[in-house]
All heavy atoms as an XYZ file, in Angstrom:
845
protein
N      -2.172    -10.328    -13.131
C      -3.085    -10.254    -12.009
C      -2.311     -9.865    -10.758
O      -1.251    -10.404    -10.473
C      -3.756    -11.607    -11.809
C      -4.703    -11.618    -10.658
S      -5.573    -13.185    -10.611
C      -5.857    -13.278     -8.885
N      -2.843     -8.924    -10.007
C      -2.196     -8.481     -8.782
C      -2.674     -9.257     -7.576
O      -3.817     -9.695     -7.502
N      -1.771     -9.411     -6.617
C      -2.082    -10.120     -5.381
C      -1.651     -9.257     -4.205
O      -0.548     -8.707     -4.202
C      -1.351    -11.488     -5.320
C      -1.581    -12.169     -3.985
C      -1.788    -12.375     -6.469
N      -2.518     -9.160     -3.207
C      -2.199     -8.468     -1.966
C      -2.250     -9.494     -0.843
O      -3.308    -10.027     -0.523
C      -3.195     -7.338     -1.696
S      -2.954     -6.538     -0.096
N      -1.087     -9.793     -0.287
C      -1.004    -10.765      0.801
C      -0.958    -10.012      2.130
O      -0.168     -9.092      2.309
C       0.253    -11.620      0.657
C       0.369    -12.693      1.705
C       1.629    -13.523      1.525
O       2.171    -13.581      0.410
O       2.069    -14.111      2.530
N      -1.844    -10.409      3.046
C      -1.943     -9.774      4.352
C      -1.358    -10.720      5.397
O      -1.756    -11.873      5.481
C      -3.420     -9.455      4.700
C      -3.528     -8.805      6.070
C      -4.041     -8.579      3.636
N      -0.395    -10.223      6.180
C       0.201    -11.025      7.245
C       0.251    -10.211      8.533
O       0.413     -8.994      8.495
C       1.640    -11.466      6.896
O       2.430    -10.308      6.618
C       1.665    -12.377      5.693
N       0.096    -10.891      9.645
C       0.202    -10.220     10.940
C       1.646    -10.282     11.406
O       2.180    -11.353     11.636
C      -0.730    -10.847     11.960
C      -2.189    -10.567     11.652
C      -3.110    -10.910     12.798
O      -2.903    -10.369     13.900
O      -4.014    -11.713     12.565
N       2.286     -9.139     11.523
C       3.670     -9.065     11.981
C       3.695     -9.096     13.500
O       4.449     -9.847     14.107
C       4.358     -7.798     11.427
C       4.400     -7.877      9.898
C       5.748     -7.631     12.018
C       4.841     -6.609      9.208
N       2.867     -8.279     14.109
C       2.619     -8.302     15.545
C       1.111     -8.401     15.681
O       0.408     -7.413     15.451
C       3.141     -7.035     16.225
C       4.645     -6.888     16.200
C       5.095     -5.589     16.850
O       4.478     -5.169     17.856
O       6.042     -4.988     16.336
N       0.573     -9.581     16.015
C      -0.876     -9.791     15.995
C      -1.669     -8.676     16.673
O      -1.407     -8.290     17.803
C      -1.047    -11.125     16.729
C       0.239    -11.850     16.442
C       1.301    -10.766     16.464
N      -2.620     -8.140     15.900
C      -3.489     -7.090     16.395
C      -2.877     -5.705     16.417
O      -3.566     -4.723     16.646
N      -1.571     -5.605     16.198
C      -0.888     -4.311     16.303
C      -0.310     -3.870     14.964
O      -0.550     -2.754     14.509
C       0.234     -4.363     17.373
C       0.949     -3.026     17.466
C      -0.340     -4.763     18.730
N       0.477     -4.724     14.319
C       1.143     -4.383     13.056
C       0.796     -5.442     12.008
O       0.954     -6.637     12.251
C       2.674     -4.296     13.218
C       3.337     -3.959     11.895
C       3.046     -3.276     14.285
N       0.329     -4.973     10.856
C      -0.037     -5.850      9.754
C       0.837     -5.527      8.545
O       1.076     -4.358      8.252
C      -1.536     -5.675      9.389
C      -1.873     -6.368      8.084
C      -2.423     -6.191     10.504
N       1.302     -6.560      7.871
C       2.073     -6.396      6.648
C       1.191     -6.608      5.426
O       0.357     -7.514      5.415
N       1.363     -5.771      4.433
C       0.649     -5.894      3.167
C       1.693     -5.989      2.061
O       2.476     -5.061      1.856
C      -0.236     -4.674      2.924
C      -1.313     -4.411      3.971
C      -1.911     -3.029      3.788
C      -2.382     -5.464      3.888
N       1.720     -7.129      1.394
C       2.713     -7.375      0.361
C       2.023     -7.437     -1.001
O       1.107     -8.238     -1.201
C       3.443     -8.686      0.655
O       4.403     -8.944     -0.327
N       2.478     -6.590     -1.920
C       1.866     -6.498     -3.241
C       2.768     -7.146     -4.281
O       3.967     -6.885     -4.316
C       1.645     -5.031     -3.612
C       0.753     -4.309     -2.634
C       1.297     -3.576     -1.591
C      -0.619     -4.389     -2.752
C       0.487     -2.929     -0.681
C      -1.441     -3.746     -1.844
C      -0.894     -3.013     -0.802
N       2.162     -7.981     -5.123
C       2.928     -8.618     -6.194
C       2.067     -8.711     -7.445
O       0.846     -8.611     -7.381
C       3.408    -10.007     -5.756
O       2.300    -10.839     -5.457
N       2.732     -8.899     -8.569
C       2.024     -8.997     -9.839
C       1.721     -7.632    -10.422
O       2.323     -6.627    -10.061
N       0.755     -7.608    -11.315
C       0.342     -6.383    -11.993
C      -1.099     -6.074    -11.618
O      -1.984     -6.909    -11.808
C       0.456     -6.536    -13.517
O       1.818     -6.841    -13.837
C       0.051     -5.265    -14.234
N      -1.316     -4.893    -11.074
C      -2.656     -4.485    -10.661
C      -3.296     -3.659    -11.755
O      -2.768     -2.617    -12.151
C      -2.597     -3.672     -9.362
C      -2.339     -4.514     -8.146
C      -1.053     -4.800     -7.751
C      -3.389     -5.037     -7.422
C      -0.799     -5.586     -6.641
C      -3.165     -5.825     -6.307
C      -1.862     -6.102     -5.914
N      -4.440     -4.140    -12.232
C      -5.223     -3.430    -13.224
C      -6.633     -3.229    -12.714
O      -6.969     -3.605    -11.582
N      -7.465     -2.690    -13.555
C      -8.843     -2.404    -13.160
C      -9.569     -3.662    -12.693
O     -10.396     -3.616    -11.788
C      -9.613     -1.692    -14.298
C     -10.929     -1.126    -13.768
C      -9.807     -2.604    -15.489
C     -11.576     -0.139    -14.687
N      -9.229     -4.793    -13.277
C      -9.887     -6.052    -12.903
C      -9.523     -6.502    -11.486
O     -10.197     -7.340    -10.906
C      -9.551     -7.163    -13.911
C      -8.094     -7.584    -13.928
C      -7.183     -6.684    -14.770
O      -7.638     -5.683    -15.341
O      -5.984     -7.013    -14.842
N      -8.478     -5.940    -10.914
C      -8.039     -6.315     -9.563
C      -8.535     -5.344     -8.489
O      -8.319     -5.572     -7.297
C      -6.504     -6.359     -9.500
C      -5.927     -7.325    -10.506
O      -6.330     -8.499    -10.487
O      -5.081     -6.892    -11.310
N      -9.181     -4.268     -8.889
C      -9.537     -3.203     -7.945
C     -10.432     -3.695     -6.811
O     -10.188     -3.383     -5.642
C     -10.199     -2.047     -8.686
N     -11.456     -4.462     -7.118
C     -12.388     -4.912     -6.073
C     -11.704     -5.868     -5.102
O     -11.878     -5.755     -3.887
C     -13.620     -5.561     -6.696
C     -14.713     -5.873     -5.684
C     -15.219     -4.641     -4.932
O     -15.280     -3.546     -5.493
O     -15.553     -4.807     -3.742
N     -10.915     -6.805     -5.609
C     -10.205     -7.741     -4.732
C      -9.193     -7.005     -3.864
O      -9.036     -7.326     -2.673
C      -9.508     -8.823     -5.559
N      -8.519     -6.001     -4.433
C      -7.561     -5.208     -3.670
C      -8.274     -4.461     -2.551
O      -7.838     -4.478     -1.394
C      -6.840     -4.218     -4.587
C      -5.902     -3.228     -3.909
C      -4.774     -3.945     -3.170
C      -5.342     -2.249     -4.938
N      -9.380     -3.834     -2.876
C     -10.163     -3.102     -1.879
C     -10.615     -4.032     -0.754
O     -10.521     -3.688      0.420
C     -11.361     -2.436     -2.543
C     -12.180     -1.585     -1.624
C     -13.340     -0.944     -2.359
C     -14.248     -0.249     -1.374
N     -15.493      0.184     -1.992
N     -11.090     -5.217     -1.095
C     -11.534     -6.184     -0.086
C     -10.381     -6.629      0.805
O     -10.537     -6.754      2.022
C     -12.205     -7.382     -0.748
C     -13.550     -7.045     -1.354
C     -14.143     -8.213     -2.138
O     -13.567     -9.292     -2.238
N     -15.315     -7.978     -2.706
N      -9.211     -6.868      0.221
C      -8.032     -7.271      1.014
C      -7.651     -6.178      2.003
O      -7.358     -6.447      3.165
C      -6.839     -7.557      0.107
O      -7.052     -8.698     -0.666
N      -7.662     -4.932      1.538
C      -7.284     -3.826      2.412
C      -8.331     -3.592      3.497
O      -7.990     -3.313      4.643
C      -7.045     -2.565      1.596
C      -5.877     -2.638      0.612
C      -5.757     -1.343     -0.178
C      -4.574     -2.966      1.305
N      -9.603     -3.728      3.161
C     -10.650     -3.580      4.164
C     -10.529     -4.658      5.239
O     -10.711     -4.393      6.428
C     -12.030     -3.628      3.517
C     -12.367     -2.364      2.761
C     -13.673     -2.441      1.989
O     -14.291     -3.534      1.924
O     -14.084     -1.410      1.448
N     -10.211     -5.878      4.834
C     -10.017     -6.961      5.802
C      -8.822     -6.677      6.695
O      -8.847     -6.956      7.897
C      -9.835     -8.295      5.072
N      -7.773     -6.094      6.134
C      -6.573     -5.783      6.913
C      -6.842     -4.689      7.937
O      -6.298     -4.713      9.039
C      -5.437     -5.349      5.981
N      -7.700     -3.739      7.598
C      -7.984     -2.625      8.499
C      -8.526     -3.117      9.833
O      -8.171     -2.611     10.885
C      -8.937     -1.612      7.827
C      -8.168     -0.836      6.766
C      -9.558     -0.665      8.843
C      -9.008      0.074      5.916
N      -9.343     -4.133      9.799
C      -9.906     -4.667     11.031
C      -8.940     -5.488     11.873
O      -9.251     -5.841     13.004
N      -7.768     -5.781     11.343
C      -6.803     -6.639     12.047
C      -5.648     -5.874     12.663
O      -4.709     -6.479     13.165
C      -6.249     -7.676     11.067
C      -7.306     -8.636     10.569
C      -6.825     -9.495      9.432
N      -5.665    -10.291      9.765
C      -5.051    -11.068      8.903
N      -5.469    -11.151      7.659
N      -3.995    -11.766      9.258
N      -5.688     -4.555     12.632
C      -4.524     -3.782     13.051
C      -4.931     -2.577     13.872
O      -5.861     -1.867     13.523
C      -3.774     -3.338     11.802
S      -2.366     -2.295     12.110
N      -4.197     -2.325     14.945
C      -4.512     -1.169     15.781
C      -3.482     -0.049     15.676
O      -3.719      1.041     16.182
C      -4.622     -1.598     17.243
O      -3.373     -2.063     17.725
N      -2.345     -0.288     15.031
C      -1.292      0.713     15.037
C      -0.704      1.032     13.660
O      -0.697      2.174     13.229
C      -0.167      0.281     15.983
C       0.998      1.248     16.140
C       0.543      2.560     16.759
C       2.081      0.613     17.011
N      -0.181      0.032     12.976
C       0.620      0.301     11.781
C       0.450     -0.767     10.714
O       0.336     -1.951     11.008
C       2.095      0.357     12.178
C       3.046      0.633     11.054
C       4.493      0.672     11.533
O       4.765      1.358     12.539
O       5.329      0.030     10.900
N       0.457     -0.300      9.462
C       0.452     -1.173      8.287
C       1.799     -0.985      7.607
O       2.225      0.147      7.371
C      -0.666     -0.783      7.320
C      -2.020     -0.846      7.970
C      -2.518      0.241      8.680
C      -2.784     -2.000      7.918
C      -3.745      0.187      9.309
C      -4.007     -2.064      8.552
C      -4.486     -0.971      9.246
O      -5.694     -1.030      9.881
N       2.473     -2.069      7.300
C       3.766     -1.996      6.614
C       3.605     -2.563      5.210
O       3.216     -3.707      5.040
C       4.830     -2.789      7.378
C       5.146     -2.171      8.720
C       6.221     -2.916      9.445
N       6.358     -2.385     10.792
C       7.009     -3.003     11.764
N       7.608     -4.155     11.523
N       7.076     -2.454     12.956
N       3.941     -1.752      4.229
C       3.758     -2.148      2.842
C       5.054     -2.652      2.230
O       6.128     -2.129      2.516
C       3.249     -0.956      2.020
C       1.989     -0.250      2.529
C       1.558      0.822      1.538
C       0.869     -1.231      2.792
N       4.910     -3.651      1.368
C       6.040     -4.193      0.627
C       5.622     -4.312     -0.838
O       4.524     -4.778     -1.146
C       6.430     -5.568      1.172
O       7.370     -6.174      0.308
N       6.509     -3.897     -1.719
C       6.231     -3.917     -3.157
C       7.247     -4.763     -3.921
O       7.410     -4.587     -5.124
C       6.247     -2.479     -3.705
C       5.274     -1.564     -3.027
C       5.712     -0.694     -2.039
C       3.943     -1.575     -3.367
C       4.835      0.164     -1.409
C       3.044     -0.729     -2.735
C       3.491      0.144     -1.753
N       7.934     -5.667     -3.241
C       9.020     -6.428     -3.877
C       8.587     -7.174     -5.129
O       9.335     -7.239     -6.089
C       9.662     -7.393     -2.887
C      10.419     -6.708     -1.805
N      11.461     -5.843     -2.049
C      10.287     -6.738     -0.461
C      11.933     -5.370     -0.906
N      11.226     -5.894      0.072
N       7.387     -7.724     -5.131
C       6.938     -8.495     -6.287
C       6.075     -7.715     -7.253
O       5.515     -8.277     -8.193
N       5.954     -6.400     -7.057
C       5.101     -5.588     -7.910
C       5.701     -5.465     -9.305
O       6.875     -5.142     -9.462
C       4.907     -4.190     -7.301
C       3.874     -3.315     -7.997
C       2.468     -3.852     -7.743
C       3.984     -1.883     -7.514
N       4.876     -5.748    -10.302
C       5.328     -5.664    -11.690
C       4.689     -4.516    -12.448
O       5.194     -4.092    -13.483
C       5.032     -6.985    -12.400
C       5.779     -8.156    -11.785
C       5.296     -9.499    -12.324
O       4.447     -9.529    -13.237
O       5.761    -10.518    -11.809
N       3.567     -4.016    -11.935
C       2.881     -2.918    -12.599
C       1.631     -2.538    -11.835
O       1.115     -3.315    -11.042
N       1.151     -1.314    -12.064
C      -0.040     -0.835    -11.373
C      -0.674      0.295    -12.171
O       0.030      1.080    -12.797
C       0.319     -0.343     -9.973
N      -2.007      0.355    -12.109
C      -2.694      1.431    -12.799
C      -3.187      2.464    -11.790
O      -2.933      2.362    -10.597
C      -3.830      0.892    -13.668
C      -4.984      0.319    -12.865
O      -4.950      0.345    -11.614
O      -5.951     -0.151    -13.493
N      -3.903      3.441    -12.271
C      -4.356      4.545    -11.432
C      -5.241      4.064    -10.277
O      -5.171      4.603     -9.171
C      -5.048      5.631    -12.283
C      -6.352      5.122    -12.879
C      -5.276      6.885    -11.480
N      -6.059      3.042    -10.491
C      -6.929      2.548     -9.417
C      -6.129      1.989     -8.248
O      -6.525      2.150     -7.092
C      -7.905      1.496     -9.946
C      -9.022      2.040    -10.823
C      -9.840      0.912    -11.424
C      -9.911      2.994    -10.050
N      -5.008      1.358     -8.534
C      -4.142      0.844     -7.467
C      -3.709      1.990     -6.562
O      -3.793      1.903     -5.338
C      -2.923      0.144     -8.080
C      -1.903     -0.300     -7.066
C      -2.082     -1.482     -6.369
C      -0.769      0.459     -6.817
C      -1.137     -1.899     -5.433
C       0.170      0.052     -5.891
C      -0.018     -1.139     -5.195
N      -3.258      3.066     -7.169
C      -2.791      4.206     -6.375
C      -3.941      4.902     -5.652
O      -3.779      5.346     -4.518
C      -2.005      5.179     -7.259
C      -0.711      4.604     -7.733
C      -0.581      4.105     -9.012
C       0.385      4.527     -6.878
C       0.612      3.550     -9.450
C       1.590      3.974     -7.306
C       1.696      3.483     -8.592
N      -5.107      4.977     -6.274
C      -6.263      5.568     -5.607
C      -6.623      4.783     -4.352
O      -6.850      5.370     -3.293
C      -7.462      5.629     -6.551
C      -7.318      6.665     -7.638
C      -8.463      6.618     -8.630
O      -9.075      5.577     -8.861
N      -8.745      7.761     -9.230
N      -6.657      3.470     -4.463
C      -6.994      2.624     -3.312
C      -5.910      2.735     -2.248
O      -6.200      2.850     -1.055
C      -7.222      1.156     -3.756
C      -7.349      0.228     -2.564
C      -8.459      1.056     -4.638
N      -4.652      2.730     -2.661
C      -3.537      2.814     -1.721
C      -3.538      4.134     -0.943
O      -3.409      4.157      0.284
C      -2.223      2.651     -2.487
C      -0.997      2.259     -1.701
C      -1.177      0.896     -1.056
C       0.212      2.244     -2.629
N      -3.720      5.245     -1.650
C      -3.733      6.547     -0.984
C      -4.995      6.721     -0.134
O      -4.952      7.378      0.907
C      -3.569      7.678     -1.999
C      -2.138      7.924     -2.392
C      -1.510      7.132     -3.336
C      -1.410      8.938     -1.799
C      -0.181      7.340     -3.695
C      -0.071      9.162     -2.140
C       0.532      8.363     -3.093
N      -6.112      6.120     -0.548
C      -7.328      6.162      0.273
C      -7.115      5.405      1.579
O      -7.569      5.849      2.651
C      -8.511      5.580     -0.499
N      -6.420      4.264      1.517
C      -6.093      3.519      2.733
C      -5.270      4.385      3.673
O      -5.558      4.475      4.867
C      -5.312      2.243      2.400
C      -4.671      1.524      3.596
C      -5.742      0.849      4.452
C      -3.631      0.515      3.130
N      -4.251      5.037      3.133
C      -3.388      5.881      3.960
C      -4.187      6.980      4.644
O      -4.015      7.245      5.834
C      -2.264      6.480      3.123
N      -5.082      7.612      3.894
C      -5.882      8.687      4.471
C      -6.815      8.168      5.558
O      -6.930      8.757      6.633
C      -6.690      9.392      3.388
C      -7.507     10.538      3.915
C      -8.245     11.274      2.826
C      -9.023     12.435      3.438
N      -9.732     13.181      2.437
N      -7.467      7.056      5.289
C      -8.407      6.492      6.258
C      -7.727      6.128      7.570
O      -8.183      6.520      8.637
C      -9.104      5.263      5.687
C     -10.063      4.620      6.677
C     -10.748      3.396      6.115
O     -10.705      3.125      4.921
N     -11.396      2.645      6.981
N      -6.622      5.409      7.498
C      -5.979      4.974      8.744
C      -5.289      6.135      9.458
O      -5.250      6.166     10.686
C      -5.028      3.774      8.542
C      -5.769      2.582      7.975
C      -3.848      4.112      7.686
N      -4.808      7.100      8.705
C      -4.212      8.292      9.327
C      -5.278      9.066     10.109
O      -5.031      9.532     11.218
C      -3.572      9.169      8.246
C      -2.669     10.255      8.796
C      -1.911     11.025      7.708
N      -2.798     11.609      6.713
C      -2.859     11.236      5.428
N      -2.069     10.295      4.966
N      -3.686     11.815      4.587
N      -6.489      9.162      9.556
C      -7.588      9.828     10.248
C      -8.005      9.087     11.517
O      -8.609      9.676     12.404
C      -8.797      9.989      9.322
C      -8.578     11.024      8.245
O      -7.682     11.855      8.341
N      -9.382     10.963      7.195
N      -7.672      7.808     11.590
C      -7.992      6.987     12.761
C      -6.815      6.895     13.730
O      -6.850      6.124     14.676
C      -8.419      5.595     12.312
C      -9.695      5.601     11.482
C     -10.003      4.265     10.829
O      -9.183      3.325     10.928
O     -11.061      4.170     10.196
N      -5.745      7.657     13.478
C      -4.601      7.687     14.372
C      -3.600      6.562     14.175
O      -2.743      6.333     15.017
N      -3.692      5.871     13.051
C      -2.733      4.814     12.725
C      -1.882      5.283     11.548
O      -2.092      6.366     11.029
C      -3.484      3.520     12.377
C      -4.278      2.990     13.566
C      -5.071      1.776     13.215
N      -6.307      2.195     12.543
C      -7.162      1.347     11.985
N      -6.923      0.063     11.991
N      -8.259      1.789     11.408
N      -0.917      4.465     11.136
C      -0.084      4.880     10.011
C       0.145      3.744      9.023
O      -0.010      2.576      9.357
C       1.252      5.430     10.498
S       2.332      4.209     11.210
N       0.502      4.136      7.820
C       0.889      3.200      6.775
C       2.353      3.479      6.470
O       2.716      4.593      6.093
C       0.037      3.369      5.497
C       0.494      2.394      4.422
C      -1.436      3.177      5.803
N       3.190      2.481      6.658
C       4.636      2.652      6.485
C       5.103      2.036      5.172
O       4.749      0.906      4.834
C       5.374      2.004      7.651
N       5.880      2.808      4.450
C       6.510      2.348      3.211
C       7.960      1.995      3.492
O       8.573      2.566      4.395
C       6.512      3.467      2.170
C       5.185      3.993      1.676
C       5.430      5.184      0.750
C       4.423      2.923      0.945
N       8.536      1.102      2.685
C       9.979      0.907      2.805
C      10.701      2.195      2.413
O      10.180      2.980      1.615
C      10.279     -0.228      1.821
C       9.094     -0.335      0.939
C       7.939      0.282      1.647
N      11.854      2.435      2.969
C      12.615      3.647      2.668
C      12.924      3.757      1.173
O      12.867      4.823      0.594
C      13.914      3.682      3.486
C      14.700      4.954      3.342
C      14.001      6.184      3.910
O      13.202      6.074      4.822
N      14.282      7.335      3.355
N      13.237      2.632      0.561
C      13.532      2.606     -0.867
C      12.364      1.955     -1.601
O      12.067      0.786     -1.381
C      14.820      1.803     -1.143
O      15.888      2.387     -0.402
C      15.162      1.806     -2.621
N      11.719      2.734     -2.446
C      10.606      2.204     -3.229
C      11.140      1.622     -4.532
O      12.064      2.179     -5.133
C       9.599      3.310     -3.522
C       8.899      3.886     -2.295
C       8.037      5.084     -2.689
C       8.048      2.828     -1.615
N      10.561      0.511     -4.988
C      11.058     -0.105     -6.217
C      10.821      0.793     -7.429
O       9.819      1.515     -7.494
C      10.255     -1.403     -6.323
C       9.123     -1.281     -5.398
C       9.457     -0.226     -4.398
N      11.731      0.761     -8.388
C      11.611      1.605     -9.581
C      10.273      1.449    -10.312
O       9.709      2.430    -10.776
C      12.782      1.155    -10.459
C      13.775      0.615     -9.495
C      12.979     -0.011     -8.396
N       9.750      0.229    -10.390
C       8.497      0.028    -11.118
C       7.358      0.804    -10.451
O       6.515      1.384    -11.138
C       8.149     -1.473    -11.274
C       7.826     -2.124     -9.926
C       6.983     -1.655    -12.239
N       7.347      0.862     -9.131
C       6.304      1.612     -8.424
C       6.434      3.104     -8.727
O       5.447      3.773     -9.041
C       6.393      1.369     -6.917
C       5.335      2.099     -6.088
C       3.972      1.443     -6.254
C       5.735      2.121     -4.625
N       7.643      3.623     -8.639
C       7.866      5.043     -8.907
C       7.573      5.401    -10.365
O       7.019      6.465    -10.653
C       9.293      5.433     -8.526
C       9.615      5.340     -7.024
C      11.098      5.581     -6.785
C       8.755      6.309     -6.226
N       7.916      4.507    -11.291
C       7.653      4.757    -12.709
C       6.163      4.780    -13.004
O       5.673      5.656    -13.714
C       8.347      3.698    -13.567
C       9.844      3.828    -13.576
C      10.535      2.594    -14.146
O       9.888      1.604    -14.491
N      11.855      2.653    -14.227
N       5.437      3.795    -12.456
C       3.992      3.747    -12.673
C       3.320      4.959    -12.033
O       2.399      5.541    -12.603
C       3.401      2.451    -12.107
C       3.856      1.195    -12.820
C       3.309      1.066    -14.229
O       2.202      1.554    -14.512
O       3.997      0.457    -15.073
N       3.773      5.352    -10.850
C       3.211      6.513    -10.168
C       3.486      7.789    -10.973
O       2.596      8.622    -11.161
C       3.788      6.632     -8.759
N       4.709      7.945    -11.463
C       5.082      9.131    -12.236
C       4.249      9.255    -13.507
O       3.902     10.362    -13.929
C       6.568      9.088    -12.580
N       3.907      8.112    -14.070
C       3.110      8.099    -15.296
C       1.756      8.783    -15.102
O       1.203      9.364    -16.025
C       2.920      6.647    -15.745
C       2.392      6.455    -17.123
C       2.428      4.994    -17.554
N       1.830      4.065    -16.616
C       0.518      3.813    -16.512
N      -0.322      4.437    -17.287
N       0.068      2.934    -15.647
N       1.242      8.759    -13.854
C      -0.061      9.383    -13.579
C       0.079     10.643    -12.720
O      -0.898     11.147    -12.185
C      -1.036      8.383    -12.938
C      -0.494      7.824    -11.622
C      -1.367      7.273    -13.911
C      -1.500      7.032    -10.828
N       1.317     11.125    -12.572
C       1.534     12.403    -11.904
C       1.792     12.337    -10.409
O       1.712     13.344     -9.718
N       2.118     11.160     -9.878
C       2.434     11.012     -8.456
C       3.950     10.926     -8.318
O       4.594     10.144     -9.018
C       1.796      9.735     -7.866
C       0.269      9.817     -7.958
C       2.236      9.505     -6.427
C      -0.445      8.531     -7.604
N       4.536     11.742     -7.424
C       5.980     11.665     -7.225
C       6.318     11.271     -5.789
O       5.439     11.044     -4.962
C       6.674     12.968     -7.627
C       6.271     14.159     -6.775
O       5.746     13.978     -5.658
O       6.496     15.293     -7.225
N       7.590     11.187     -5.513
C       8.071     10.748     -4.189
C       7.512     11.627     -3.068
O       7.182     11.137     -1.995
C       9.610     10.766     -4.191
C      10.266     10.354     -2.907
C      10.118      8.881     -2.662
N      10.539      8.549     -1.312
C      10.843      7.352     -0.917
N      10.794      6.350     -1.749
N      11.197      7.114      0.314
N       7.371     12.915     -3.311
C       6.841     13.823     -2.291
C       5.398     13.483     -1.927
O       4.996     13.629     -0.779
C       6.949     15.267     -2.752
C       8.375     15.765     -2.793
C       8.455     17.188     -3.280
C       9.924     17.584     -3.395
N      10.087     18.914     -3.936
N       4.623     13.023     -2.904
C       3.250     12.608     -2.624
C       3.231     11.405     -1.677
O       2.415     11.346     -0.760
C       2.508     12.261     -3.919
C       2.347     13.462     -4.826
O       1.996     14.547     -4.330
O       2.587     13.313     -6.045
N       4.151     10.469     -1.911
C       4.255      9.315     -1.011
C       4.654      9.776      0.386
O       4.075      9.341      1.384
C       5.270      8.293     -1.541
C       4.767      7.459     -2.661
C       5.146      7.718     -3.968
C       3.912      6.385     -2.429
C       4.688      6.942     -5.015
C       3.439      5.595     -3.472
C       3.825      5.881     -4.773
N       5.634     10.639      0.459
C       6.149     11.093      1.760
C       5.111     11.883      2.549
O       5.118     11.852      3.780
C       7.413     11.922      1.562
C       8.584     11.085      1.085
C       9.797     11.895      0.652
O       9.705     13.146      0.595
O      10.833     11.278      0.349
N       4.211     12.586      1.866
C       3.192     13.345      2.580
C       2.004     12.481      3.020
O       1.263     12.886      3.904
C       2.702     14.514      1.727
O       1.992     14.043      0.601
N       1.859     11.310      2.447
C       0.721     10.442      2.779
C       1.088      9.226      3.621
O       0.234      8.666      4.286
C       0.060      9.947      1.487
O      -0.478     11.037      0.770
N       2.349      8.838      3.568
C       2.800      7.622      4.237
C       3.981      7.939      5.151
O       4.656      8.945      4.977
C       3.240      6.575      3.217
C       2.177      6.195      2.224
C       2.019      6.886      1.040
C       1.317      5.139      2.486
C       1.035      6.551      0.124
C       0.321      4.787      1.580
C       0.184      5.495      0.395
N       4.244      7.033      6.073
C       5.456      7.111      6.903
C       6.504      6.262      6.194
O       6.217      5.149      5.764
C       5.179      6.527      8.314
C       6.463      6.452      9.124
C       4.129      7.332      9.026
N       7.720      6.767      6.062
C       8.786      5.992      5.429
C       9.658      5.356      6.490
O      10.204      6.040      7.356
C       9.627      6.872      4.504
S       8.693      7.473      3.084
N       9.752      4.043      6.433
C      10.557      3.291      7.389
C      12.026      3.375      7.014
O      12.370      3.511      5.856
C      10.180      1.797      7.368
C       8.813      1.504      7.865
C       8.567      0.009      7.820
O       8.995     -0.671      6.882
O       7.929     -0.469      8.752
N      12.860      3.227      7.995
C      14.287      3.075      7.758
C      14.593      1.600      7.933
O      14.491      1.070      9.026
C      15.113      3.942      8.747
C      16.590      3.710      8.511
C      14.751      5.390      8.601
N      14.921      0.936      6.842
C      15.206     -0.507      6.908
C      16.646     -0.784      6.629
O      17.315     -0.067      5.988
C      14.330     -1.243      5.890
C      12.828     -1.161      6.131
C      12.082     -1.887      5.019
C      12.440     -1.729      7.454
């Protein structure tokens, strides 16, 4: 089961989204609800963390990339850590998403 934890890094300005566990089709609605709730709490930037991520299916990536597109259209950004965990890259590659796709949709932080 996947979990998306939402934390305010700078209240009202920067929100952190931390993903852990394995995201499957059964987690899609809860993931969407967590991200929708986070959208209303942030005016500038979303920072993503995948440290506890163990696996993800195509719906996880669809929701994640949809979030990036939505907030980018609103003048905000979604920031990824500079180094993405191997499990995220492996799961993404399995469905045809590579590092360039992440770089074109997200801002990569230097940590």
